[in-house]
N, C-alpha and C positions, 0 to 999 in steps of 0.2 A: 296667445302669447302676451297680449296686453295685460291680462290678469296676472300672469306670472311676473312680468316686469313691475307691475304695481305692487305685488306682494314682496318682491325683492327690495323695492324702494321703502316699503313700510318697515321691513326688517332692518334696513340700513339706517333710516332716518326717523322712523316712527310715523305717526299719522299727521303730524303738523304740516307737512308739505302739501296736503290736500285741502287745507283750510282756505276759505275765501278771504285772502288778505294780500296786501302788496308788500309785506315785509321782505326785506332783501333775502334773508336766508331761505324763506319759503319760496320766493320767486326763483332763486337759484336751484333749489331742489326740484321744483317743477320743471325747470329747463333741462335738468339731467334726465328726468323721466321722459320728456318730449323727445330729446335727442336719442335715447335708447329705443324708444318706441318707433321712431322714424327709421332708425338704422336696422332694426331687427324684426320689423313686421312689414306687411304690405298694406297696412291700414291707411286710410286717407287721413289727412290732417284734421278734418272734421271729426272723424271717429276717434282719433287719438285725443283730441281736445275734449270731446264730449264725455270721454271716460273719466275725466276729473272735473267736469263742469266748466269747461272753457271752450272757446270757439277756435276755428282754424287759424285765424289771424294771430291769436295769442301763441299758438304753437309755432307758427312761422317766425314771429318776433323772438320768441325764446331761443329757437335754434339759430337764427341768423344774427341776433344782437346780444342776447344774454349769455348764451353758451361760450362764445369767444371771450367774454369777460371772465368767466369761470376759468377757462384755460389759461388766461394770462395772470390772474390775480388770486384765485382761490384754490391753492394747491391741495388743501385738505379735502375740499369737495371734489376736486378733480381725481384725487386718490379714490374716493368712494365710487365715482363714475367708472374708473378703470377696474376697481374690484368687481363691480357688477358685470362690467363688459368682459373682463378676462377670466373670471372665475365662475360666477354664478350662471350666466347665460350659456356658456359652453357646456356646463354640467347639465343644464336643463335640456339643451339640444341633444346631447348624448343619451339622456334618459328617454326622450321622445323617439329617437332613432331606434333604441333598443326595444321600446314598446312596439314600434311599427314592425320591426323585424320579428318579434315574438308573434304579433298578430298575423303576419304573412305566413309564418310556420303553421299556426293554428288553421288558417284558411286552406293551406295545402292539405293538411290532414283531413279537414272537412270535405274538401273536393275529392280526395282519395276515398273517403267513406262513401260519398255519393256514387263514385265510379264502381265501388265494390257492390253497393246496393243494386245498381243497374246490372252488373255482371251476374249477381245472384238471381235477379229476376229473369234475365235471359236464359240462364241455365235451367231454372225451374220451368220456364215455358217450354223448353226443349226436352223436358222429361227427366232431367237430372234431379235426384233427391238430395237436397242440401240441408 
């Protein structure tokens, strides 16, 4: 999921937000990534930070200090956050659920095939010609 969020951020903002800089726009964009990653994954703050070359303290600071500034003053960036949060991530979750459902169906078919193979073996052992 971290890779998906990172790709969504790249699509929305470009690669600039992953640069090693303290420019305000870049810091704000990273804070959005950290907030989304914390809210939508079970990854540790260290793992979230290391995914973009930062440590857990940076992630914590961005979520607790920088993100509230975005909410208060940066409406355009907040709009991008909401776009990813409300449109992109739910679509990804729906896709993953569909893939999991499809995989469950495939596994049921495979299990049924295994059961049929066992049944055929038992029938053949008991003299039935199949």
